[in-house]
C-alpha positions in Angstrom: 106.7 68.4 117.2 104.3 70.7 118.9 101.3 69.6 120.9 98.2 68.0 119.1 94.7 68.7 120.1 91.0 68.7 118.9 89.6 72.0 118.2 86.2 73.4 116.8 86.4 76.5 114.7 84.0 79.3 115.9 84.6 82.1 113.3 87.0 83.7 110.8 89.2 86.7 111.9 90.8 89.7 110.2 94.1 88.2 108.8 92.2 85.2 107.4 92.6 82.6 110.0 90.0 80.4 111.9 89.5 81.1 115.5 89.0 78.2 118.1 89.3 78.0 122.0 91.2 75.2 124.1 90.4 75.9 127.7 89.4 79.5 126.9 92.7 80.1 125.1 92.4 81.5 121.6 94.0 79.3 119.0 94.3 80.7 115.5 94.3 78.2 112.5 94.6 79.0 108.8 92.5 77.3 106.1 89.7 76.4 108.4 86.1 77.2 108.2 83.5 77.9 111.2 81.9 74.5 112.2 85.1 72.6 111.3 86.3 70.2 113.9 89.9 69.7 113.3 93.1 68.0 114.8 95.6 70.7 114.9 99.4 70.9 116.0 100.5 74.0 117.9 103.1 75.8 116.1 103.8 78.8 118.5 102.5 79.9 121.8 102.3 83.7 122.7 101.0 85.3 125.6 97.2 84.9 125.5 97.0 82.9 122.2 98.5 80.1 120.1 98.9 79.6 116.5 98.4 76.1 115.0 98.2 74.2 111.7 95.6 71.6 110.7 96.9 68.0 110.8 93.5 66.5 109.8 89.8 67.6 109.3 87.8 65.5 111.6 84.4 67.0 110.7 83.9 69.3 107.7 82.0 72.5 108.1 78.9 73.0 105.9 80.4 76.3 104.9 83.3 74.7 103.1 83.7 74.4 99.3 86.4 72.9 97.1 88.8 75.6 96.4 88.8 76.5 92.8 92.6 77.0 92.5 95.2 74.3 92.6 97.8 76.6 94.2 95.3 77.6 97.2 97.1 77.1 100.4 100.5 77.4 99.0 100.3 80.8 97.2 99.8 83.6 99.7 97.3 85.5 97.5 94.0 84.0 98.8 92.9 83.1 102.3 89.1 81.9 101.9 88.7 80.0 98.7 87.6 77.0 100.9 84.7 79.0 102.2 81.3 79.7 100.3 81.5 83.1 98.9 78.1 84.4 100.7 79.6 83.2 104.0 82.9 85.2 103.3 80.8 88.4 103.0 78.9 87.7 106.2 82.3 87.2 108.1 83.7 90.4 106.6 80.7 92.2 108.0 81.2 90.5 111.5 84.9 91.4 111.5 84.0 95.2 110.6 81.4 95.1 113.4 83.8 93.6 116.1 86.5 96.2 115.1 84.0 99.1 115.4 82.8 97.8 118.9 86.3 97.0 120.4 88.5 99.5 118.8 86.0 102.1 117.8 84.1 102.0 120.9 80.7 102.0 119.2 78.2 99.6 121.1 75.9 99.1 118.2 77.5 100.1 114.8 74.9 100.7 112.1 76.2 98.5 109.3 73.4 99.3 106.8 74.4 97.5 103.8 76.9 94.7 102.5 77.7 94.8 98.8 79.0 91.5 97.5 81.3 91.6 94.4 79.0 90.8 91.4 81.6 88.0 90.6 83.8 86.6 93.4 86.3 85.4 90.5 88.3 87.3 87.5 87.7 90.5 89.2 91.2 91.9 89.7 92.4 94.1 86.7 95.9 94.4 88.0 98.6 92.2 89.7 102.3 92.5 91.1 103.7 89.2 90.0 107.0 88.0 91.5 110.0 86.6 89.9 112.9 84.5 91.4 115.3 82.1 89.9 113.0 81.5 86.8 109.9 81.1 88.9 107.1 83.4 88.1 103.9 83.7 90.6 103.2 85.2 94.0 104.9 84.9 97.2 104.0 82.0 99.7 102.2 83.0 102.8 104.5 85.1 105.1 107.4 84.4 103.0 109.5 85.6 100.1 109.5 82.3 98.3 107.9 82.6 95.0 105.2 80.1 94.2 105.4 79.1 90.5 102.0 79.3 89.0 100.5 79.0 85.6 97.1 80.8 86.1 95.2 82.9 88.7 91.4 82.7 88.9 91.3 86.2 90.6 92.7 88.0 87.5 90.8 89.2 84.6 90.2 86.5 82.0 92.6 88.1 79.5 95.6 88.1 82.0 94.5 85.1 84.2 96.9 82.8 82.2 99.7 85.2 81.5 102.2 83.5 83.7 103.8 80.8 81.5 104.1 83.6 78.8 105.9 85.9 81.3 108.3 82.8 81.6 108.8 82.9 77.9 109.5 86.6 78.1 112.3 86.0 80.8 114.2 84.1 78.0 114.3 87.4 76.0 115.6 89.8 78.8 119.3 90.2 79.3 118.8 89.9 83.1 116.1 88.6 85.5 113.7 91.3 86.8 112.3 91.1 90.4 108.7 91.8 89.4 106.3 92.2 86.5 103.3 94.6 87.2 100.3 93.9 84.8 97.3 96.0 84.3 94.3 95.1 81.9 91.8 97.9 81.5 88.2 97.6 81.0 88.9 97.8 77.2 91.4 94.8 77.6 94.3 97.1 77.0 97.3 95.7 78.8 100.1 97.8 80.2 103.4 95.9 81.7 106.0 97.1 83.9 109.3 95.2 84.1 110.9 96.0 87.5 114.6 95.4 88.2 116.5 95.6 91.5 119.9 97.0 91.4 121.9 97.1 88.2 120.6 95.7 84.9 121.3 95.8 81.3 119.3 98.2 79.2 117.2 96.5 76.3 114.6 97.3 73.7 112.1 94.8 72.5 109.3 96.1 70.1 105.8 96.3 71.6 104.5 94.2 68.8 107.0 91.4 69.5 106.1 91.6 73.2 102.4 91.4 72.3 103.1 88.3 70.3 104.8 86.5 73.0 102.3 87.4 75.8 99.2 86.9 73.7 97.5 89.9 75.2 96.3 93.3 73.8 99.5 94.9 75.1 99.6 98.6 74.2 102.8 99.5 76.1 105.5 98.5 78.4 108.0 100.0 80.7 111.4 99.3 82.2 111.6 100.3 86.0 114.2 100.2 88.7 113.1 99.7 92.3 114.4 102.5 94.4 113.1 103.5 98.0 110.5 100.7 97.7 108.9 102.4 94.6 109.5 101.3 91.0 111.1 104.3 89.2 110.5 104.7 85.5 113.6 104.3 83.3 111.8 104.1 79.9 108.4 103.4 78.4 107.6 101.9 75.0 104.1 102.4 73.4 101.3 103.9 75.1 101.5 104.3 78.9 97.9 104.7 79.8 94.3 103.3 79.2 90.9 104.2 79.9 88.2 103.0 82.4 84.5 103.5 81.8 81.5 103.5 84.3 77.9 104.3 83.2 78.5 108.0 83.6 82.3 108.5 83.7 85.4 108.0 81.7 88.9 107.8 83.6 92.3 107.8 82.0 94.6 105.6 84.2 98.3 105.8 83.5 100.7 103.0 84.2 102.1 104.9 87.3 98.6 105.6 88.8 96.5 103.8 91.3 93.1 102.5 90.4 90.5 100.4 92.3 91.4 96.8 91.5 87.9 95.3 91.5 86.5 96.2 88.1 83.0 94.9 89.2 82.7 97.2 92.2 83.9 100.5 90.9 80.4 101.6 89.9 79.1 100.5 93.3 81.7 102.3 95.2 81.2 105.6 93.0 77.4 105.4 93.6 77.5 105.0 97.2 80.0 107.8 97.8 78.4 110.2 95.3 74.9 109.7 96.7 76.0 111.5 99.9 76.6 114.6 97.8 73.2 114.3 96.3 71.5 114.3 99.8 72.5 117.8 100.8 73.4 121.0 98.8 77.2 120.9 99.7 79.2 124.0 98.7 82.6 122.5 98.5 84.0 118.8 98.7 87.6 118.0 99.5 89.0 114.6 98.6 92.2 113.3 100.2 94.2 110.6 98.6 92.1 111.2 95.5 94.1 109.1 92.9 93.0 110.0 89.4 89.8 111.7 90.7 87.7 108.4 90.8 85.5 109.8 93.5 86.3 113.5 93.2 84.8 113.9 89.8 81.6 112.1 90.4 81.1 114.0 93.8 82.1 117.1 91.7 78.9 116.8 89.6 76.7 117.4 92.8 78.5 120.0 94.7 79.2 123.6 93.9 83.1 122.9 93.8 85.4 120.2 94.6 89.0 119.6 95.1 91.4 116.5 95.4 94.8 116.2 97.1 97.1 113.4 96.0 100.8 112.6 96.4 101.4 110.8 93.1 102.2 113.0 90.3 101.0 110.5 87.7 97.6 110.1 89.2 97.3 114.0 89.6 98.1 114.3 85.8 95.5 111.9 85.1 92.9 113.5 87.4 93.5 116.9 85.7 92.9 115.3 82.3 89.8 113.4 83.8 88.1 116.5 85.0 88.3 117.8 81.3 87.2 114.7 79.6 84.2 114.6 82.0 83.4 118.2 81.3 83.8 119.4 84.8 85.1 123.0 85.3 84.4 123.2 89.0 87.0 120.6 90.0 90.6 121.2 90.8 93.6 119.1 91.9 96.8 119.6 94.0 99.9 117.4 94.0 100.9 117.0 97.8 101.6 114.6 100.3 98.5 114.4 102.6 100.1 116.3 105.4 101.6 119.0 103.2 98.2 119.3 101.7 96.5 120.3 105.1 97.0 124.1 104.7 95.1 123.8 101.3 92.5 121.9 103.2 92.1 124.6 106.0 92.2 127.4 103.3 89.3 125.8 101.2 87.3 125.0 104.3 85.1 122.2 102.6 81.8 121.2 104.1 82.1 117.6 102.8 85.3 115.6 103.1 86.1 112.4 101.5 89.2 110.2 102.4 90.5 107.0 100.9 93.8 106.5 102.7 96.3 103.4 102.5 96.0 100.5 105.0 97.8 102.5 107.7 94.8 104.8 107.9 95.0 108.6 108.9 97.2 110.2 111.7 95.9 112.4 114.5 97.1 115.6 112.8 95.1 115.0 109.6 91.9 113.9 111.7 92.3 117.0 113.9 92.6 119.4 110.8 89.5 117.8 109.3 87.5 118.0 112.5 88.5 121.8 113.0 87.2 122.8 109.6 84.6 125.3 110.5 82.1 124.5 107.8 82.4 120.7 108.0 79.3 118.8 107.9 80.1 115.2 106.6 83.1 112.8 106.2 83.0 109.8 104.1 85.8 107.5 104.9 86.8 104.7 102.4 88.8 102.2 104.2 90.6 98.9 103.3 91.6 97.9 106.9 88.9 97.7 109.6 91.2 98.1 112.5 92.8 101.3 111.5 89.3 102.6 110.3 87.9 101.8 113.8 90.9 103.4 115.5 90.4 106.6 113.4 86.7 106.6 114.0 87.4 106.7 117.8 89.7 109.6 117.3 87.1 111.5 115.1 84.7 110.9 118.0 87.1 112.6 120.4 87.0 115.6 118.2 83.2 115.8 117.9 82.6 113.8 114.7 80.5 110.5 114.9 80.0 107.5 112.8 76.4 107.5 111.5 76.5 104.2 109.4 78.8 102.1 107.4 78.7 99.7 104.3 80.9 96.7 103.5 81.8 96.8 99.9 83.6 93.5 98.9 86.6 94.5 97.0 88.7 91.5 97.5 86.8 88.2 97.2 88.6 85.1 98.4 90.7 87.2 100.7 90.4 88.5 104.3 90.6 92.1 103.3 87.7 94.3 104.1 86.7 97.5 102.3 84.3 99.7 104.1 82.5 103.0 103.3 82.0 104.8 106.7 79.7 107.9 107.0 80.6 110.5 109.7 78.8 113.6 110.8 79.9 116.5 112.7 77.9 117.0 115.9 76.9 120.5 116.3 
């Protein structure tokens, strides 16, 4: 048994845990809230900090609420259900600010807006659901053990209670898959991927039969094999795409394309990014990691020309289709890994660049290429990781591009993930 001691929690940190101090030493404790006084047990001691777990809450923080979900604390999907939603958003702002100061080396970062999710529940339009030995749910925190669940309050209402029905589906399959990927569009059209690892027996179940079992508006499902970390399509039945709508735009999203997960924040994201294109008469906008053209197409409306670069072939096919259904002739798309697409970026020489990279952020080569564009005026960086964003902003600064302001747009309520839109300007 580790050492036990009393601790006051000061704040929440990136990664989701609460931070307290014992004789100046940082102690990280999950499932705590600022203002909590807790009895904790030290679980591990590293150089400079300790990790501990709550034995007992001695004094409850005013910021605490009862978690909505019975699996909270066991399932690894959420971190902050025990904290009032308006406080969660405040802590995300503070986390971004601290990262921009410490890693980004900006003394007073200008975070000019914080955009909470219009609903902190039922916002997710997709999920990767894990399967193991008949259990269907999500991984426990920091483990590959599957927590068996019946419902998830983060998922859209039509798919929130799909778990028991997926268990029923298991009885119809010749062998157990490793994952189910579920996506429900704004029109409640559901696409399902059944993902297998290693060898498996082929099967064919009519879409109608599956729709009956799952009790959702299933329009198509696919059988996939996991290879090199990515599910590879073996066969698809029914329709393999649906549509998403915003006030002004329509996007086709295929089963193998990426799309923003928070259905309530899509419009806000598009508006905040495309507003930049309205503020100045840009000749050419370049969008890296453009997906199905979610940002390229709206921005394309306000610039002379626009182009997007994306590695996922399915997403590029959607993007090309989307530019047509939205009536934009001035937009083009290229299917390339970002680094392979750098010559295209140089050749086009845009004056506005948009990037929406994965959590790992950008690398120096990409930043240097963007910074060396002779016509560049502005960079809009959409990020889902404040520490890699701050690191990249420090690198941009070295190349003469400075952050003017940033916005927090909360894409992932109840979790520690922080989505940011940062606006950078080339210093002439």
